[in-house]
Phi, psi and omega in degrees: 000153174296165181294181181293164179301323180296320180290324183287327188229006178074021181283142172241106186255141174291154179297131182226152172288141180211164185279352181087195182297148179297125180296167178293161180308134178085355180276156182285152179244149170274134183204162174255134174287143184236082183304328181292342180241039184221172176230152177267011177293155182298130180291144171286131183305147181307316183298327179283320179299326186260002181236352181239092190222150165256113176206082192295347174299342180243002179133165186265345177284146182300333180270350183299316181302317180293328180285324194241349188288345177299343179290344181275128176272128183251005176214131356289160181221128178240150176237124178271126179248130187209176175093215189279071176211158183276345184228066175287171177161175176252105191254135170294142183305318181302323182286333175290327191262327194292340175285357189246144168282140175282145176240153168254124176234128180261108185245149167285142179235117184245119177276149177297340179281005175077031166239161185212161178222169168235117192237131173273093182279150172241133179175210182223153176301134180302319182301321181298322178290312186293325181299330182292340178270356177053069176302143179272178181293344177278354183276087177272336182222159172234131184254143178233149182222139178271155174308137176240100183210088183302333179296325180267335188243096189299329180294334179286342178255010179287135178290346183264357182287135176256001182275136175270097184290153004280162176295136186231142175215170181197159176226152166291150186300321180291331174291315181297326183272358178297148186296339180278335184296136194217140171257113184264139173240356182199173173208153183050036173081000181233165178301152182300133166294154181305319183294343178261009173105023178303150358266358186212121179222155177275147173226115176234093196288347178270001180246160176298152191301334182293345175285339184274076188298144186254161171045061188285133177236352181214137173231127181227129174270134183209161183280320184268154176301127184281157172292146174231148189303307186283329177288336174281321185287320182211075186296338178280351181246329187227101182279170179297320186283315175053039175286139178296123185212108181294345182268357178239103182284151166293148181304339184246358177197162179283148174250012184288334182226165181217152179263112182278120178281152003280153180210117181290331181241143181300332184275358186262160171062042176273135179228163178287140175274141180253148177303135183056027178060026179092004182253030184301319183300323183276336190234349185302326181297339179294339188239023180301129179084355179270141175279105186287353170276330178276315180263072186270000000 
């Protein structure tokens, strides 16, 4: 493994309680429940959360990630931090995580395809991680990148893929520093399964699910708005912001309602969609004065 975060980037951190090294896949995590960042809505069963996924690096069928993601090796795992920050470096995952206590946050997860889940994520606030790299005044945005390894990720070597790998996402800095933004390392009290974005994925619950990038290997602070995979591929369908908004339909379907999983039938369990996925109180101020139909 690479050296400690302090050795890699010259950080001097005060002593903190931490969960220790990241356990092996499927092992239990120590965490604190966070009622203020949770919902009492019924949880989506573990089997559904881990078997119904979009992770095109392993295929386009919802079951492909669960079938094929075991081919991805998640240890050792490094994340490269670069750009407009005072402490860039190539950090071992354990060194990114161990100064922090893990939290459990139960968030609604809304896919742009009009289905949704309720997931008990385990992780740390994104802001807590990003602050340690000391972003400069030029850091208006933060860019994220997924692992690009066709040998491990069969979807990346598919002749039918239209995606220009690696998968790319980004947030405005004030979005990234919002209290809801979360870096997940687990769900249902255990480390993330590969199909859910192991070992490190973003969770931004007021946005459509494709913004919550999986299996992160690069974080870059930058002045200009970064390219994102879906806004480049179909800019008329998938905007940079991708805030959940029932009043702005996808060009090919309505966003006014969503199918809450589990659902044995496609026609079952439909509920009304809420602006910002129900997190309006926490995030609406980020977009004051913006036309949310134009900046979709």
